[in-house]
C-alpha positions as CSV (number, residue, x, y, z in Angstrom):
1,M,28.6,7.5,11.4
2,S,25.6,5.5,13.0
3,K,25.8,2.2,14.8
4,S,24.9,-1.2,13.0
5,T,21.5,-2.6,14.0
6,T,20.7,-6.1,13.2
7,F,17.7,-7.9,12.0
8,P,16.2,-11.6,12.5
9,D,18.0,-14.1,10.2
10,D,15.0,-14.7,8.3
11,F,13.9,-11.2,7.7
12,L,12.5,-10.2,4.3
13,W,13.9,-7.1,2.7
14,G,11.7,-5.9,-0.2
15,A,10.5,-3.2,-2.6
16,A,6.8,-2.9,-3.5
17,T,4.9,-1.8,-6.9
18,S,1.2,-2.3,-8.0
19,A,0.1,-3.4,-11.4
20,H,-1.8,-0.1,-12.7
21,Q,1.2,2.1,-11.7
22,I,3.9,0.6,-13.5
23,E,2.4,-2.0,-16.3
24,G,1.2,0.4,-19.0
25,A,0.1,-1.9,-22.0
26,L,-3.6,-1.5,-21.1
27,E,-5.0,-3.3,-23.9
28,A,-2.8,-6.0,-24.0
29,D,-3.5,-9.7,-23.8
30,G,-7.2,-9.1,-23.8
31,R,-7.1,-6.8,-20.7
32,G,-10.5,-5.3,-19.8
33,R,-11.2,-1.6,-19.1
34,S,-10.5,-0.7,-15.2
35,V,-12.2,2.4,-13.4
36,W,-9.0,4.1,-13.3
37,E,-9.1,4.5,-17.2
38,D,-12.5,5.7,-16.8
39,F,-11.5,8.3,-14.1
40,A,-8.3,9.4,-16.1
41,A,-10.7,10.2,-18.9
42,R,-12.5,12.9,-16.9
43,P,-10.9,16.2,-17.5
44,G,-9.0,17.4,-14.6
45,A,-9.0,14.2,-12.9
46,I,-5.5,13.5,-13.1
47,E,-2.6,16.0,-12.6
48,G,-1.3,17.1,-16.0
49,G,-4.1,15.2,-17.8
50,V,-2.1,12.0,-17.9
51,D,-3.1,8.4,-17.8
52,A,-1.3,4.9,-17.1
53,A,-1.4,3.7,-20.6
54,I,2.7,3.7,-20.6
55,A,3.7,4.3,-17.0
56,C,6.9,2.1,-16.7
57,R,6.3,-0.2,-19.4
58,S,6.9,-3.0,-16.7
59,Y,4.2,-5.4,-18.6
60,E,6.9,-5.9,-21.3
61,R,10.0,-5.0,-19.2
62,W,9.2,-7.0,-16.1
63,S,12.2,-9.3,-16.4
64,E,14.3,-6.0,-16.0
65,D,12.5,-5.1,-13.0
66,V,13.1,-8.7,-11.7
67,A,16.9,-8.2,-12.7
68,L,16.8,-4.8,-10.6
69,L,15.6,-6.8,-7.4
70,R,18.1,-9.6,-7.7
71,R,20.9,-6.9,-8.2
72,L,20.0,-5.2,-5.2
73,G,19.9,-8.4,-3.4
74,L,16.5,-8.1,-2.1
75,S,14.7,-11.1,-0.8
76,A,11.1,-10.3,-1.5
77,Y,8.8,-8.3,-4.1
78,R,5.4,-7.0,-3.4
79,F,3.5,-6.6,-6.7
80,S,-0.2,-6.7,-7.6
81,V,-2.0,-8.8,-10.3
82,A,-4.3,-6.6,-12.3
83,W,-7.9,-7.4,-11.8
84,S,-9.0,-6.0,-15.0
85,R,-6.4,-8.1,-16.9
86,V,-7.6,-11.5,-15.3
87,M,-11.3,-11.0,-15.3
88,P,-11.9,-8.4,-18.1
89,E,-15.7,-8.3,-17.5
90,G,-15.4,-8.5,-13.7
91,T,-16.9,-11.9,-13.5
92,G,-17.1,-14.9,-15.9
93,R,-14.3,-15.3,-18.4
94,V,-10.9,-15.7,-17.1
95,E,-8.2,-14.3,-19.2
96,S,-5.5,-17.0,-19.4
97,R,-2.9,-15.0,-21.0
98,A,-2.9,-12.7,-17.9
99,L,-2.4,-15.6,-15.8
100,D,0.4,-16.8,-18.0
101,H,2.3,-13.5,-17.7
102,Y,1.9,-13.5,-13.8
103,E,3.2,-17.0,-13.7
104,R,6.2,-16.1,-15.5
105,V,6.9,-13.1,-13.1
106,V,6.2,-15.5,-10.1
107,D,8.4,-18.4,-11.6
108,S,11.1,-15.7,-12.2
109,L,11.0,-14.4,-8.8
110,L,11.5,-17.6,-7.3
111,D,14.3,-18.5,-9.6
112,A,15.9,-15.7,-8.3
113,G,15.5,-16.4,-4.8
114,I,12.9,-13.6,-4.1
115,A,9.6,-14.1,-2.3
116,P,6.5,-13.2,-4.2
117,V,4.2,-11.0,-2.0
118,L,1.1,-10.9,-4.2
119,T,-1.7,-8.3,-4.2
120,L,-5.2,-9.2,-5.6
121,N,-6.8,-5.6,-5.3
122,H,-4.5,-2.6,-5.7
123,W,-7.5,-0.5,-6.8
124,D,-8.0,-1.4,-10.6
125,M,-11.4,-2.9,-10.5
126,P,-12.7,-3.7,-13.7
127,S,-15.1,-1.3,-15.2
128,A,-17.8,-3.6,-15.8
129,L,-18.6,-4.0,-12.0
130,M,-19.7,-0.1,-12.0
131,A,-23.0,-1.5,-13.2
132,H,-23.7,-2.1,-9.4
133,E,-21.5,1.0,-8.4
134,G,-18.1,-1.0,-7.6
135,W,-17.7,-1.6,-4.1
136,V,-20.9,0.0,-3.1
137,G,-22.8,-3.0,-4.4
138,R,-22.6,-6.1,-2.3
139,E,-22.2,-8.1,-6.1
140,S,-18.6,-6.8,-5.7
141,V,-17.9,-9.2,-2.7
142,A,-18.7,-12.5,-4.8
143,A,-16.9,-11.0,-8.0
144,F,-13.7,-10.6,-6.0
145,A,-14.2,-13.9,-4.6
146,E,-14.3,-15.4,-8.0
147,Y,-11.2,-13.3,-9.2
148,A,-9.4,-14.5,-6.1
149,S,-10.1,-18.2,-7.1
150,A,-8.9,-17.6,-10.7
151,V,-5.5,-16.3,-9.3
152,G,-5.2,-18.8,-6.7
153,E,-6.0,-21.8,-8.7
154,R,-2.9,-21.0,-10.9
155,L,-0.5,-19.4,-8.6
156,G,-1.5,-20.8,-4.9
157,D,1.1,-23.3,-4.9
158,R,4.0,-20.9,-5.4
159,V,3.1,-17.5,-3.6
160,P,4.0,-17.6,0.1
161,W,2.2,-14.2,1.0
162,W,-1.1,-13.1,-0.4
163,I,-2.5,-9.6,0.1
164,T,-6.3,-9.3,-0.7
165,Q,-7.1,-5.4,-0.2
166,N,-4.7,-2.5,-0.5
167,E,-5.8,0.3,1.9
168,P,-9.4,-0.1,2.5
169,W,-9.8,3.4,3.8
170,I,-8.3,4.9,0.9
171,I,-10.6,3.1,-1.3
172,Q,-13.5,4.3,0.9
173,L,-12.2,7.8,1.6
174,L,-10.8,8.9,-1.8
175,G,-12.8,6.7,-4.1
176,Y,-16.1,7.0,-2.7
177,Q,-16.4,9.7,0.1
178,L,-14.3,12.5,-1.7
179,G,-14.4,11.3,-5.5
180,L,-10.7,12.2,-5.8
181,H,-9.6,8.5,-6.8
182,A,-11.5,6.2,-9.1
183,P,-14.4,5.6,-9.4
184,G,-14.9,9.2,-8.4
185,I,-18.0,8.9,-6.3
186,A,-18.6,11.4,-3.4
187,D,-21.1,10.2,-1.3
188,L,-20.6,9.7,2.4
189,G,-23.3,7.1,3.1
190,K,-22.1,5.2,-0.2
191,A,-18.5,5.4,0.9
192,V,-19.0,3.5,4.3
193,R,-21.2,0.9,2.4
194,A,-18.3,0.4,0.0
195,G,-15.6,0.3,2.8
196,H,-17.6,-2.7,4.4
197,H,-17.8,-4.6,1.1
198,V,-14.1,-4.2,0.6
199,L,-13.6,-5.9,4.0
200,L,-16.4,-8.4,3.3
201,G,-14.3,-8.8,0.0
202,H,-11.1,-9.8,2.0
203,G,-12.9,-12.6,4.1
204,A,-14.6,-14.1,0.9
205,A,-11.2,-14.1,-0.9
206,Y,-9.6,-15.4,2.2
207,D,-11.9,-18.5,2.2
208,V,-11.5,-19.1,-1.3
209,L,-7.6,-18.9,-1.1
210,R,-7.3,-21.2,2.1
211,E,-8.4,-23.9,-0.1
212,L,-5.9,-23.3,-2.8
213,T,-2.6,-22.1,-1.1
214,D,-0.7,-23.1,2.1
215,G,0.8,-19.3,2.1
216,R,-0.2,-16.5,4.5
217,I,-3.0,-14.4,3.8
218,G,-3.9,-11.0,5.0
219,A,-5.1,-7.3,4.1
220,A,-2.9,-4.0,3.7
221,P,-4.5,-1.0,5.6
222,N,-2.7,2.1,5.7
223,L,-2.4,3.1,9.3
224,L,-2.0,6.6,10.4
225,P,-1.2,7.0,14.3
226,C,-3.6,10.0,15.5
227,V,-2.1,12.4,18.2
228,P,-3.7,15.3,19.8
229,A,-2.5,18.7,19.1
230,S,-2.6,19.6,22.6
231,E,-3.6,17.9,26.0
232,D,-7.1,19.6,26.1
233,P,-9.5,17.0,26.5
234,A,-11.2,17.9,23.4
235,D,-8.2,17.3,21.2
236,V,-7.8,14.2,22.9
237,A,-11.0,13.1,21.9
238,A,-10.7,14.3,18.4
239,A,-7.5,12.2,18.1
240,E,-9.4,8.9,19.5
241,G,-12.4,9.7,17.2
242,S,-10.0,10.2,14.2
243,D,-8.2,6.9,15.0
244,G,-11.6,5.2,14.9
245,Y,-12.3,6.6,11.6
246,V,-8.9,6.0,9.9
247,N,-7.5,2.8,11.9
248,R,-9.8,1.0,14.2
249,W,-12.8,0.9,11.9
250,F,-10.7,-1.5,9.5
251,L,-8.3,-3.1,12.2
252,E,-11.2,-4.2,14.6
253,P,-13.1,-6.1,12.1
254,L,-9.8,-7.7,10.7
255,L,-8.3,-8.6,14.0
256,G,-10.5,-8.0,16.8
257,S,-14.1,-8.4,17.7
258,G,-15.9,-6.5,14.9
259,Y,-16.7,-3.0,14.3
260,P,-16.1,-0.6,17.3
261,A,-19.3,0.7,18.9
262,D,-18.1,4.3,19.0
263,M,-17.5,4.4,15.2
264,R,-20.9,2.6,14.6
265,E,-22.6,5.6,16.4
266,H,-20.6,8.0,14.7
267,W,-21.2,6.8,11.0
268,E,-25.0,6.4,11.9
269,R,-24.9,10.0,13.0
270,A,-22.9,11.4,10.3
271,T,-24.9,9.6,7.4
272,G,-28.2,10.1,9.3
273,A,-29.0,6.3,8.5
274,P,-28.7,2.9,10.3
275,L,-25.9,0.8,9.0
276,D,-28.1,-2.0,7.8
277,F,-25.8,-3.0,5.1
278,I,-23.8,-4.9,7.7
279,R,-25.7,-8.0,7.9
280,D,-26.0,-10.6,10.5
281,G,-22.8,-12.7,10.0
282,D,-20.8,-10.2,8.1
283,E,-18.3,-9.5,11.0
284,A,-17.7,-13.3,11.5
285,A,-17.2,-13.5,7.7
286,I,-14.5,-10.8,8.0
287,G,-12.8,-11.8,11.5
288,G,-10.4,-14.5,12.1
289,R,-8.9,-14.3,8.4
290,S,-5.7,-12.7,8.8
291,D,-2.7,-14.7,8.9
292,F,-0.5,-11.5,9.0
293,L,-1.0,-8.1,9.0
294,A,0.3,-5.9,6.2
295,V,1.1,-2.5,7.2
296,N,1.3,0.5,5.0
297,Y,2.8,3.4,6.8
298,Y,3.5,7.0,5.7
299,T,2.9,9.7,8.3
300,H,0.8,10.5,11.3
301,R,-2.1,12.8,11.9
302,V,-2.2,15.6,14.4
303,M,-5.8,16.2,15.4
304,A,-7.6,19.1,17.0
305,A,-11.4,19.3,17.8
306,A,-13.6,20.9,15.3
307,E,-17.3,21.7,15.3
308,P,-19.4,19.5,12.8
309,G,-21.7,21.1,10.5
310,P,-22.9,20.9,6.8
311,G,-20.3,19.6,4.6
312,T,-18.1,18.7,7.8
313,P,-19.5,15.6,9.3
314,F,-16.6,14.9,11.7
315,P,-15.8,16.5,14.9
316,W,-12.0,16.6,14.3
317,K,-9.6,18.2,11.8
318,V,-6.1,17.6,10.9
319,I,-4.0,20.5,11.8
320,G,-0.6,19.5,11.3
321,S,2.5,19.8,13.8
322,R,3.7,23.0,15.4
323,G,7.2,24.6,14.7
324,E,9.7,23.0,12.3
325,V,9.0,19.7,11.2
326,S,11.0,17.5,8.5
327,R,8.8,17.1,5.4
328,T,8.9,15.3,2.1
329,D,8.7,17.3,-1.2
330,E,4.9,16.7,-1.1
331,G,4.7,18.2,2.4
332,T,4.0,15.1,4.2
333,E,5.4,15.1,7.7
334,I,8.4,12.6,8.5
335,A,7.4,10.8,11.8
336,P,9.4,7.7,12.3
337,G,8.7,7.7,16.0
338,A,5.0,7.2,15.3
339,F,6.2,4.4,13.0
340,R,7.7,2.8,15.7
341,D,4.9,3.4,18.3
342,L,2.5,2.0,16.0
343,L,4.3,-1.3,15.4
344,L,4.3,-1.6,19.3
345,R,0.6,-0.6,19.5
346,L,-0.3,-3.3,16.9
347,S,1.7,-6.1,18.8
348,A,0.1,-5.2,21.9
349,D,-3.5,-4.9,20.6
350,Y,-3.3,-8.0,18.3
351,P,-0.7,-10.2,20.0
352,G,0.7,-13.1,17.8
353,T,-0.2,-11.5,14.5
354,P,2.9,-11.2,12.4
355,L,3.4,-7.7,10.9
356,M,5.0,-7.1,7.5
357,I,5.6,-3.4,6.4
358,T,4.3,-3.4,2.9
359,E,4.6,0.3,2.1
360,N,6.9,2.8,3.5
361,G,8.5,5.5,1.5
362,A,8.6,9.3,0.5
363,I,8.4,11.6,-2.4
364,Y,11.7,13.3,-3.3
365,G,12.1,14.8,-6.9
366,D,15.9,14.2,-7.1
367,G,16.9,13.4,-10.8
368,P,20.3,12.3,-12.5
369,G,23.0,14.6,-12.1
370,P,25.9,15.6,-14.3
371,D,27.5,12.2,-13.7
372,G,24.3,10.3,-14.5
373,R,23.5,9.2,-10.9
374,V,20.9,10.2,-8.5
375,H,22.0,11.5,-5.2
376,D,19.0,11.3,-3.3
377,V,20.4,11.8,0.1
378,R,17.1,12.7,1.8
379,R,15.5,9.5,0.8
380,I,18.5,7.7,2.3
381,R,17.9,9.6,5.6
382,Y,14.2,8.8,5.4
383,L,14.8,5.2,4.8
384,R,17.3,4.7,7.6
385,A,15.2,6.8,10.0
386,H,12.1,4.4,9.6
387,V,14.3,1.2,9.5
388,A,15.8,2.2,12.7
389,A,12.5,2.7,14.4
390,M,11.4,-0.5,12.9
391,A,14.4,-2.1,14.7
392,E,13.6,-0.4,17.8
393,A,10.2,-1.9,17.8
394,I,11.2,-5.5,16.9
395,E,13.9,-5.0,20.0
396,A,10.7,-4.3,22.2
397,G,9.0,-7.7,20.9
398,A,7.0,-6.4,17.8
399,P,6.8,-9.4,15.4
400,V,7.8,-7.7,12.3
401,V,8.8,-10.1,9.6
402,G,9.7,-7.9,6.5
403,Y,9.8,-4.5,5.0
404,M,8.7,-3.5,1.5
405,H,9.8,0.0,0.4
406,W,7.6,2.0,-1.6
407,S,8.5,1.9,-4.3
408,L,10.9,0.0,-6.6
409,L,10.3,2.4,-9.4
410,D,9.2,6.0,-9.8
411,N,5.6,5.4,-11.4
412,F,2.2,6.6,-12.0
413,E,1.1,8.1,-8.8
414,W,-2.7,8.0,-9.3
415,A,-4.4,11.5,-9.4
416,L,-1.1,13.0,-9.0
417,G,0.2,11.7,-12.2
418,Y,3.8,11.4,-12.9
419,R,5.2,14.4,-11.1
420,P,6.0,12.7,-7.5
421,R,8.7,10.2,-7.3
422,F,8.6,7.6,-4.7
423,G,11.3,5.2,-6.5
424,L,14.6,3.7,-5.3
425,V,15.1,3.5,-9.2
426,Y,14.6,6.5,-11.5
427,V,12.5,5.9,-14.5
428,D,13.0,8.0,-17.6
429,Y,9.1,7.8,-18.8
430,R,10.0,8.9,-22.5
431,T,12.3,5.6,-22.6
432,G,11.5,3.5,-19.9
433,E,15.0,3.4,-18.9
434,R,15.8,2.5,-15.2
435,T,18.6,4.1,-13.3
436,P,18.9,2.7,-9.6
437,K,19.5,5.8,-7.2
438,D,21.9,6.2,-4.5
439,S,19.0,5.1,-2.2
440,A,18.6,2.0,-4.0
441,W,22.3,0.9,-3.6
442,H,22.3,1.9,0.2
443,Y,19.2,0.0,0.5
444,A,20.9,-3.0,-1.1
445,Q,23.6,-2.7,1.6
446,I,21.2,-2.9,4.3
447,A,19.4,-5.9,2.8
448,R,22.6,-7.7,2.2
449,A,23.9,-7.1,5.5
450,N,20.5,-7.5,7.1
451,A,21.3,-4.7,9.2
452,L,21.1,-0.9,9.5
453,V,24.8,-0.5,8.2
454,P,27.0,2.7,9.3
455,W,26.6,5.5,6.9
456,D,28.1,8.9,6.7
457,E,25.7,11.2,4.9
458,N,28.8,13.6,4.0
459,A,30.7,11.2,2.4
460,P,28.5,10.3,-0.9
461,E,31.1,8.0,-2.2
462,S,30.3,5.5,0.8
463,V,26.9,4.7,-0.9
464,V,28.1,3.7,-4.2
465,D,31.5,3.5,-6.1
466,A,32.3,4.8,-9.6
467,S,30.8,2.0,-11.0
468,G,27.4,2.5,-9.6
469,E,27.5,-0.5,-7.6
470,F,27.3,-0.7,-3.8
471,G,30.8,-0.5,-2.3
């Protein structure tokens, strides 16, 4: 049995989802096409040749999801509004039926005592905006601000937490640099430009929302601590460079003093062109516009020096840890200590900025057993290790205000399709039926106790009783 660790009285315990991953109903209520439908239509783009047309059916079954949150005793729910539902053509016409839907969701959450944590862009940009290559075009910034205004005008009086952009680096890297996510562009120069416009979009949306809500507004970068593979100075330099590429290039303009000089030099060298798309005043329009920092954390990066060359513009490479390392079913290294250290670093580098964990979770493929329950002990172990690491950071002074586990539901996992399962709740994709896993009930215990409650993983009946409720 492990000891109990308590959290601040007003700490938020929640779970997270995103619209395109759970909603389905892609043609309902006047919804426009998004870049993800276009991408899914490409042969071989999505594992298994699937798309998100059905997903978890949450556009119709949203009240069941709210009921699940309430049943688990969670106090917050991070979800996203579908940009392509609200602004079907990207700009101009606002689809009131979509806003009616999200208003019902928000009101239901509030009635249940659950704080809405609303994300504006979780990657489902309207296809119409590809006329200017999506985020590559500066026109995307004004379009995003227009969308933020439409949502803020309807929901600004009720939503206490707003996230403008989800994972700018992943948008830049997978969407525009490698082409592995929508919109499927593979161009290094365009990728850096797109990443800048994502951040500029954050600033523009913040300015619009600030006039429409008293809620707190921030962005949600995915942060990966970069550690050197050895004490060799070349590996140490590789880790520092990788940190600039993954973390500092986004953190510094959001919370610091603008884009870091070393990474400006790196990008100009790697792309062979000046960063003239970063105009005078842009950094000022991004900075100073974060009431809190939303943190998505999954793992770390172990880095070694590499020789740049054609097709490999970076003087570093990810090599992974040596020796036996705990991993998820997808092979991701489990590194809760790096999570603790990241929170302490953010607290030291950006003092006074509240931190909310908006994604943290793991892929495990456990399904229902003969008893109909999902005994996902490994997810419980993962969850507890990261909650304990977070507790250590809070005790050391990190201003963490909440934790949103990824994800509430098994869902459409982007280019990986439906194979990976991140959910606290098992979803039968044929029927849409939801079955809370043992991890969900254990998380319910943590949330209700506001503490890392004792647990004996060799006694599974300590997780749930025969009725399936937490005991």
